[in-house]
N, C-alpha and C positions, 0 to 999 in steps of 0.2 A: 800697560805694563812693558817695560823694555827688557830686552835680552841682549847681551853682548857676547863677544867670543869667550869671555872668562866666565859665562854662566855656568853655574854647578851642573853636574851631570844630570841631576834630578832635582824636581821641586814639586811641592804638592799644593794643589788649590782645593779650597772648601767651596763647593758649588751648591746652590739651591735651585730647584725647579718648583714652579708653582703653576698648576693648571686649573683655571677657573672655568668649568664647563657648565653645560645646560643643567644638569642634575647634581653633579658633585664637584668639589673643590679638594684638591690634593696637594700636598708638599712632601718633597723628597730632598734629602740633603746628601750630596756624594762627595767622595774625595777623588780628585783627579791627579794622578802622577804624570808630570810632563817631563820630557827628556829631549835635549837638543841632538837630533840625529845626525847633524853635520857640525860636530864640534870644532873641527879645524878650519872651516871655510870662513870666508869674509862675510857671508850672509848666513846666519843661523837659521835652521828649520826646526821648529819646535812641534813635537807630536805628543799625543796622549799615549803612554805606554801601558797604563792600567787605570781602571775606574772601579770604585766600589761603593755600595750603598751604605752610608754611615747611618741614616735614619729614614725610615719609610713611614710617613705620617698616616694618621686615621683618614679614611674616606669621609668627608663631611658633605652634607646637602648644601648646596650653593644658596646663600641667604639673598632674599629679595624683599625690597620694601613693598612692591607691588608688581603686577605683571610686566611693567615697562622700565622698572629701576632696580638695579643691583643694590643690596644694602651694604654701603661701603663700611660703615661702623662695624657691623657684625662680621664682615669679611676680615677686617684688621685684627678683631679679636680672635678669631679662628687661627690666623697666621701667627699671631704673638704668642698664643697658647701653644702651637706646635713648636716655635722656636724654644720655648721654655721646657717643654718635654724632651727636646733633642739635647738641651743643655748647651745650646749655641746662642751667642749674642749676635745681633746683626753686624756689628763692626768686625766680627770674625770671619764673615763671609767674603770671599774673594771675587765671586762672580756668579751669574745665574740668569735665569729667564722667568719672566711672568708672562704667561700665554693665556689669552681669553678666547674661548672656543664655542662652537655650536650656536644655539639660540642666544646665549649670553652675549655674544659678540655683537647682537642686533639691538641690545637694550640701550636706551636713550643715554645713560650716563657711563656707558661701558668704558670709554677711552679715559674719561675723568678718574674713574675708580682704579683702573689699572695703573695709571700713571702715579696716583697717590701712594700706591703701595710700593713703588720703587725705591722709596726712601729707606727701605729695610736694608739696602746695600747700595753702594755707590756706582757698581759697574754692572748694571743689569741690563740685559736685552728685554725690551718691553713690546710685545706684539698683540694687536687684535688680530688674530689669525684669520684671514680670509679662508674661504673653503678650500682653495687650492693649497695653500700652505698647511693647513690642518690636515689634508688627506696625506701629504708627504710626511708630516711629523708622526702620524699614526702608523704609517707603514714602516717608518725607521724604527719606531718603538716596539711594534709587534714583532719584529724579526723578519718581515716580508722581504725587505730590501736585501738582507744578508743571505735569506733563503733563495732569492732569485740569482744571486751571484754564485752561490754553491751549487745550484741545480743547473746553471747556465741556461736558464729559461725565463719565461715571463710569468710572474706572479702578481695575481690581483689581490690587494689588501682591501678588506671591506670592514670599516670601522663604524660600528653602530652605537650611537650614543643616545642622549635624551631627546635631542631635537632633530638631528641630522645623521644621514649615512654618507660617509666620505669614502671615495673609492680612489685608489691609486694603483697604476700599473707599474711594476718595476721590471725592466728587461735587464737581466745580468747586472744588477746593481744600480741601474739608472732609472729614474722616474721618467716615463714617456708619456704620461697622461693622467689627468684627474677628472673627477666628477663629484658633485654634491647634491644629494637629494633630501628633500624634507620628509625623511622617514625615521622616526625615533620612538624610543620607549616611553617617552614621557609627553607625547602628543594627545594622549588621553590619560586624564588623571583620575583615580578612583578613591573612594573612602576605604582604608584598610578594614574597617570593621563590617560596614554594610556592603561593600564591593560594588557600590553604585558609582556612576559617573559623577565627578565634581567639576571637571574642566575639560573642554575640547578645544585645542589649538585651531587657529584658523586653517592651516593646510588639511588637518583632519575634518574639520567642519565641511570643507569643500568636498572631500572625498565622501563624506557622510551624506551630504545633501544630493550628490550625484546618484548614488545607489538607493538611498532611503529619503525621498523628499519629505516624507510625513514621519520622520523619525521622532519628532517631539511627542508624537501621539503613542509611542511604544510603551509597553510595560516594562518594569524592571527586569523580569525574568528574560525578556527578549534582548536586553542590552548586551549581553556576552556574545550571543549569536551575531548581533550587528557589529560590534567591535571586532571580532574575528574576521568577518567578511571584509571590513575596511582595511584591516591590516594585510590580509591577503592580496587585496587590490594594491596597496602600497608596495609589498614585496614583488608583485608582478611587474610594476613600474621599474624597480631596480633590475629585474631580470631583462626587460626590454633594453635598458641603457647598457648592461653588459653584453648582452647578445647582439647588439647594434640592430635592434628591430625598430620598426616605425612606432613612434610614440602616439598614444590615444589621447582623446580630448582632456580627460581627467588627469593626465599626467602633467599638464602645463602648470598646475599649482604645487607640483612636487619637485620638479627638476629645476634647480638652481643654475648649476653649471654642468656642462659636459663636453670635455676635451679629451675623451678616451679615444684611442686609435683602434681601428678595425684590425685586431691582431689575434693570433691564436694564444689562447691562455693555458699555461701548463699547470696551474694550481691556483688555489684560493686560500687565504689566511683571513679569518675573522678576527676583529679586536673591538674594543670598547666594551661598555658595561653590559650590553645585551649578549656580547659574544659568550660570556660565562655560561649562560644558559643554552647556547647552541652546543658548546662542547660538553656540557653536564645536563642532559636534558632530564625530565621527570619531576620537576618541581610542581606539586599540587597547589601550593599556596601562591598562585600567580600574582595576587594582589600585594604582596608582602612589602613593596616599595612604594605603594601608592600610585603605581602607574601600571602600564601594560607590558613592561620590557619582557618578561618571561613568555607571554603570548606572542609577541613579535618574534622571539627567538624560535618558538614552535613554527611560525609561518616561515622563516628562513630556512629552517631544518626540512620542511616539506618542499622547498622551491627547487626549480630546475637548476639552480646554482650549484646544487649538491651533486649534479651528474659529473662536475668537474672534481679533479683530485682536491681534497680538502686537507690542508695541513694545519697542525696546531702550532700557534705562534708562541713565542717566549713570554709575552705578555697579553693580557686582555684589557682589564680595567686601567691597568697602570701604563698603558702603551703611550699616551700623549706626552707624558713628562715624566722622565726618570733621570734627572740630571741636566744640567745645561751649562754652556759656557766654554765650549772647547776653543782654545785659542791657537791660531796657527799664524806664525808671523811670516809675512811676505815682504819682499822689497819690490817695488814697481819697476817696470822698465826704465831705462835710462833716457829715453826720448819721450818726454811727457810735457804737459802744458799745465801750469798752476798760476792762476792769477794771485797778485800780492795780497797778503793779509787774509787769506781764506782758511789757512789751516792753523791748529789741528781741528779734526772733526771727530765725533764719537757716535757711536750706536746708528750709523747710516745704513738703512735697509737696502739690499740689493734688489732692484726691480727688473724682472725680464719683460721684453715686449711680447706683443701679440702681432700676428700677421694683419695688416690692414686690407681693406678692400681692393686697393690698387696693387696689392702683392708686396708692399714695403713693410716696415716696421711702425708700430704705434706703441708708446708707452702710456698714453693718457689713462685708459681704464685701469691698467695694472697699478698705477699710483694711488688709486682712490682709497685703498685700504690704510694708506699711512697719512694721518692727519697731521696738519701743521702744529697742533697742540702737543702732540707726541714727539714729532721729529723735526729737526731743524732743516733737513733737506733729505733727498733720496739719491741713490746712485743708479743711474740708467745703464744697464748691461747691453752692450753691442754684441750680438752673436757673431760667429765667423762669417765673413763675407766670401762670396765665390772667387773674387780677386780683389787686389788692394791697389788698383791703379788710381790715379788722381781723379778721374771722372766718377768712379764709384765713390770715393771718399767724399768728393764735392757733393754729390747727390745725397749721401748719408748725413752729411753736415747741414745741408738745406732742410731735409726732413726733420733733423733734431732741432734746428733753429726755429722751424714752424711750431714745434711742440713745447720747447722748454719755457717760453714765457707763460704758458697756461699751466705749468707744473709748480706747485707751491714750494717754497724754500730756496734759500741761497747759501752757499755757491751752488751753481749747477754742476753736479758731478756726473761724468760719464766714464765708464770703464769698458775699454775695448778688449776683445779676446785676442786680437792680432796686434802686431807691432806697428800701430798706427796713430798712437796717441798725440804725437807732436803735430803731424800735419792736420789731423782732425781737430785737434784743440785750437791751433792757430787759425783755422778755417772758421771755427765757431766763434772765436774772438772777433774775427773781422766781421762776420755777419751779426753778431750781437755785442757791439763795443761797450755798451754800459752794463753788461751782466757779468758778474765773476764767474770764471770757468775753472774746474779742476778736471783734467782729462788724463786718465792713467791707463796703462797696459801691463802685462805681465803678471796679472794677479788671477789666481784659480779660484773660482767660485762655484757655488751651487745654489739651487733655488732654496730661499729662506735664510741665506746668510746675512750678517751685519758686519759693518766695517768701521774700525778706527783708523783714521789717516793722520799720521804725525806730520810735523813740519818737515820740509825737504831736507836731505842729507847735504853736507858741504858741497858747494858748487851748484846746488839745486838741480842736480842731474837724475835724482831718484827720490823716492819717499818711502819710509816704513809704513807697512799697512798690516793690521792685525784683523784676520778674518775670524768673526765669532760664528760658530754654527751651534747647533743643539746637539748635545750628546745623548744618545738614546741607547736603549737595551742594557741589560744588567751586566 
């Protein structure tokens, strides 16, 4: 979507958000009002001035063919029916995001299913959200990010879904760390009539075996006591992660990622389907959803986490997706490097590095969430460097040149936070003469963003870039 200096003061986009989670699938249609906040300048800057929910769909159980495969046909029917109820045709949708989260993201056909749904609109962000992205998304949607900004403090968002608990710390509006733990309401499934166990997930089975090695010999009436003990043990693992305590042997099957800093937490927000029962205790029919979500909520209410100030978020079950597709137009810096015939590019995920053992940056692990089937390429983000002398840039270029051939997709896209794209890109072209390179700077990005990169402007001294992020909170 192009914006010129003669762009109308306002324009409205119809946006759809679809969240395919471990337990539930939801669709939300929003209207986003965009305004050019720099109408007289050479470079327009477009921001969202207003967003409203046009249609909040029913919460559906996510359909599965079996334990390893999402039922794509049933999923398409659910979404088609929601479009019909909303009175919206796919061609009327301007933008949106389909996000697959939790245990569902681990299913064998998850990527294929989510990509096949994208034909409902042509300008979709499509993401199999890894645990880090899912934690950030939930914290934005619950209102924890905004709360941390308002209170000038550090707020922990704890998003408890069907398969995982995703934690994100927000310090004054900025995410400073995430963690993902295999603790969720659907790790034990029960018969809603008999209340007996019908399925135990692998993480829950390992916890069960640790505490009750002979649990297969227990009587039905003992099951509830055993389940509650397992859930308490799982929540204690979450406590150890949050309070920076040493993990126990049984925690190894639960903790997937833990990148939380050791900082003072000023408050906690709970989100996700289980959070509803943390904020509204007292449900007697704990089996109502065919799982143990209300029992898990009880364990969280009784945990040490509640010794911290607990704030109620703006959303619980709808936190993950409440609209998508915010477009912010940027123009790159004028000293850039672009190989011929590489642009335009669409829906390129921004990938942040981790620190390597040697103290440098590595992008290899971070790119694993973005399969070649879904994305033509990825954009490697270079964080701010302590200085930008030639020796430092050469060292960075050599580091990148060592990793880029192992990262799928072309052209290779690198986005620098500082004004170094020209020299960095030219150095990369010299080190990798047969690989097309796009090296840009001057673009403001956040974790979880996607990029559209247009063809260079006249004289090839800059390129228009649309940054797509996800719009959350009502």
